[in-house]
N, C-alpha and C positions, 0 to 999 in steps of 0.2 A: 321585237312588237309582237311577235306572236305569243311569247311566255306571259307579258303583262297583259294582252286581250285575254288570253285564256284564264288570268286572274280575275279582271275585270267581270269577266263571264260568270266566275263561280259565284264572287259574290252579288251578283245579281236578284232580287229578289221576283217573286211573284207578282204580277200589277193587281191593284187594286182593281177588282170590275166593278163597274157600276151598271144596276139594274134598273131603267126608267118606269113610270105611272105616270098614266096620263088622269090629270085632274079632271074631275068631272064637269063639265058645262055650266052645270046650275050654281055650283062654287063659286065660277068663274062669273058669273054674271051680276052677282052683288054689286052694291053702288062701291062695296069697299071688300078689298081682297082679308081672312081671316087668315092670320100668321098659321093657324093651324092645320090651314089645307095644301101647305105650301113647304111645312115642315119635313126635311128629309129622316130618312129611317136610319141609323147607323147603329142598332142597336149591337150591345158586345157578343151574340150568337149568331149577329151576320158578320161580325169582321173576322169571328172566328173562320166563316166559311169562306172569307176574302172578298167580299163585297159589301156593299152599300146599296142602297135606294133611293133616285131622285125623283122627285115632284117635276114634271111639264106639261104646259099648256102650250099649244105651238099655233092657235087656232087665229088666222090676222084679221076676221071679221069684225068690223066695227061695227054693231049694230044700233039703231037709231034708239033713244031715249035713256042714253046710259050703260045701255047693256053690250054684253061681249066689251071688245078692245082689249083685253087685257091678256098679260104674259105672264110665263114662268118657262125659266132656261137658266141654262149653267155652263161654265167652261173649266176646262182641268188643266192644271200647270203640273209639270212632274218635275222634280229635281235631283243631280245626281244621277245615281245607277238605278233610277225609277224606285228607292225608297222613300221619297218624300212626295205626296201628292197634296197640291192645293185646290179647290174646289172654288168657284165663286159663283153663288147663287144671284140671280136677278129676277125681280118677280115686277109688277106695277102695270101700268097704263101704256096704251100704244095711240098714236096718231098719226095723220097723214103726213106725209114730207111735205110741206110748203112746194117747195122749190118743184119734185117731182111726185105726181098721187100716185104713180106704178110702185112706188113703195110706201111701208109704214116705220116709224121709229118710235123708238121709249120714249116718253115725257119725262122732264128734267125730273120730275119727283118719285122716279121708282128707287125701289129697295135693292141694296146688293149686301152681300154676307159672306164670309170667308170661314169656309171648313177646312179644319189642318189635318194630316194625317201622316204619320209616320211608322214603319216597319220595324217591329221590335224583332231583333232576332232572337233574343231568348225564349220569349211566348212563341215566336213564328205565327205572329200573325201582325194587322195590323193596329195601330192605336191612336186615338183622338188627342193631338198637340192643342191646348188652350191658353199655352203661354207663350206670348208673342217673344218675350227674352230667347227664351228655349230654341224655338221654332229658327227664328234669324243665327242662332248658333249653328243648328243642325245645317241652313241652308250655306251659310258659311263653309263647313265641313265638305258639305257636297260639290261645292266650285271649287275646292282645292281639288277633286278629282276630276273637274270636266276640264278646267284648265290645266290639267297634268301636260310636262311638257312630250309625254307620248302619247298624247291625244293632238297635241297642237302638232307635231312633225306628222301623223297618221294624215292628217287633215290637210296638212299642206302639201302632202306627198302625191296625196291623189288627185286634189286641183292642179298641181303641175303637170303631172301627166298625163290628165284627159287633156288638158288644153295640149299638150306638145304631141301626144298619138293621136288624137282625134281634130282638133280646131287647125292644127297647124300640121295637118298630114304631111303636106308635101315636102314640107321642112324635114320632119321628124325621116321620113323615108330615105331623103339624098344623105341624113347626116349619118345614118346605119346603113348605107351603100345599100338599098333596097330597089333603086331604078338605075339606069333602064337594064342593067346587065347584072343578076343575081348572083353571086359567087356561092358555093352551098356551103363555107366556113364563116358566110355572113349571114346565110340563113339560118346557119345553126344558132351564132351566138344570137338572132332577133329571137327565135324559138324559146331560148334560154331566159331573155329580157320579158319575153311578153306572159311566160309561166310565173315566173316570181312575180310580177308588177298585178297579174290575177292574184296572187295570195294574199299581195297587199291589198287588194280591193275587198277581197272577202273580209281581213281583218277589219279592214273599215266601216263596211256597212254592217260588222256585226257590232262593232262599237257603235254606231248610229242607233241599233237596236237598243242596245245596252241604256245608254242616256235616253231613250223615251223618244230619237228624233222619228224614228218609221217603225212601223207594225213588225210583229212576230212574221206576220203574212207575205209582208213588201219583202222583208230581209231574205227569207227561204226563198221566193220567187229570185230575187237577184244573183244569191251565191249559187242555185241551181244553175244560173246562165254562166255563170262565170267558172261553175265547176265543169260545163259541158264544153265551153270554150277552152280550160286547159286541156281537156281530154283531146281536144282538134290538134292542139298544139303539139302534145304526147304523140299521136300518132305521125304526125308530118316530120318529126326529130326521130322518133324509129326506122321512118323511111328512110328518111337521111343518113342515118349510122347504119342503115342496111347497105344503102350503093356505095358505102366508103369503104366498110369493112369487111360485106360479103363479096359485093360487085368492083371494088376496088377501084373506086373513080377519086380524082382528085379533090382535095377540099378546095385548091382556088380553081377550080374549075366549072364551066356555067354550062347546065343542061336544061334543055325545056321541052323535052317529049312529053306526050298526051301524058302519063303519070303522071310526070312531075308538076303541070300546069293545072290537072286539074283538082289535085291535093292543096295547091296555091289558093286556088278559088275556092273550093271547102273552109277552108281557113278564112280569105278572107269574107266569106258569106257568115259565118258566125261571129266575125268580128263587127260585122256591119248589126246584126242583131241586138249586138250587146250595148254598143258606144253610139249608133246612130238613134235620137232621141226618139221614142216611142214606148208604147204601153203593151203590158203582155195581159191578155183577157181571158176571166175564166167566163164564161157566158152561162154557164149553169148557176152559179152564187153571182151571178151580173157583179164583178168586180173588175176593178182595173188597177192593175201593178205596174210602177215605174220601172224601166231598165235602166242601166247605169247612166246611159245618155238624159233621159227624161229627167233624173233625177238630179243632174246636174244645168240642164235648162230652167228647172223650176227654181234654183237659186241667183237666177238673173231676171229681171223686169221684160214682160211680155213685149213682143213686137205690137199686137193687134188690142184691143181692147178685151179685157177679160177680167171677169165679177164669179161669184158664187155662182150664181145663176147660169151663166155662159161656160163654165166648166161642168156645172150639172147637164145641161144640155147635152155639151161635148160630149160626154161619159154614155151618155143614153144613147146617142145615136152608134158610137162605135160598139157599144154591148148589142145594138141590133144589127149592126152589120155584121159584126161575128155570129149571131144565132142563125142569119140567114146564109152564111157562109157554112157553116155545120149545117146546115139542113141540105144544101147543095151535096156538103159531102157525103153524106149518111146517103143520101139518095145514091151517089155515087158507088158507094161500099155495097151497098144492097144490091145494084144491078150487078158488080163483079161477084158476089157472092150465090146469085142467081146460075150465072155461068158456071160457077167450082160446084155447085150442087149438079148440074146439068151434066158438067164433065165426068163429075164423080160417078154419076149413074152408069155412064158409059163405058167407062172403066172396070165398074162391075159386072155389066152383061159381056164384055169383051173376055173378061178373066173366066166367066163360066163358059162360052163358047170354046175356047180354045187356048193352049198353053204357048202356042206358037207369039199371041197377043200380048201377053202377060208384062214381060218385060216392058217394050215401051210403052205400056197402058203405064204400069209402076211409076217410069220417069215421068209421063206428062202430068201422071197425078200428082207428084213429088214438086215440081216445076211450077204445076196451079198453085198447089198449097204455098207454097214460099212466095208465088205472087200473092195470094189472099195476105198472109201475113204480112207483106211488103204493105197492104194497101191500109191493113188493119193499124199497124205502129203509125204512119202517116197520119190515119185519123185520129190516132190518141195523142200525136206530138201537136199537131193543132189545137186540142183539147185544152 
């Protein structure tokens, strides 16, 4: 599977970027929309640079006397490995939703038109496709890759593993002899299984990105979290190997000392961060990225009312909470840094007064510096 995913990654082409520009309000207040005002720009020189320009107008104000109440927007559909891009542009008039005036809707006479592009490997750029038959042929070829048996296998294995490993966790732990007493050999087998399942998950999310299902940023964040989990598995595996080969412990023994239990808890915490539905928050860029669990949850209907407005509101609240948390963290960091500076000054004074205090002061300075590094690293991890 790894080789096939690698091949798909190599075949993937750069995405077609879309640069938006807002149509001037006076143009959209006319009685009728002029086609020239909503015309996209996909000149050859733009396509050579890998982008096109799309006009948008998203003001939902419906002014009296026939002013306003216009819209211009678009949607994007990609096919295959992202080498086929179909843009659907819509423009026309808006009207209030008769059933619920909190919302507006497009009237039945609005215009819809398609713009299709394909990536030309020889020219190393996107070109426009105007022939419907050729486009349909390109889409059929793209779907052959999309429904390839390797894609099907990777998809089904991920869905089955997530269900068995997380949703039916009690049964999984019992079947893998992880409760109530865990033998060293069973724990080693568990580490081996989890490590390779992490590899499979990384391949799965790479494929999702190749086929345009998730963005590059979301793919990178998810894979980084999976790699962190793998490092925790490696750490536990090395510890277990050391207990067996260095300290001579039996493979069929049960050991629950403090160190052993601490490492198990660390692994469980990493598993929870990956598999329990949640978001990773970049408060600086004000972006949310799903973890593995949240991606799986997004494949099923929600338990509560959910639309684009509630999702937007939820994301804004999470980002605001993250900003407040970071403010508190930064304040705590500044407090520790002030203490570090004071003790650093004390170290220099003691150093000048007497050689007798030099060694204890250096030790204290080293420990404090290490503490500041730990605080600083934890601060960065939260980011």
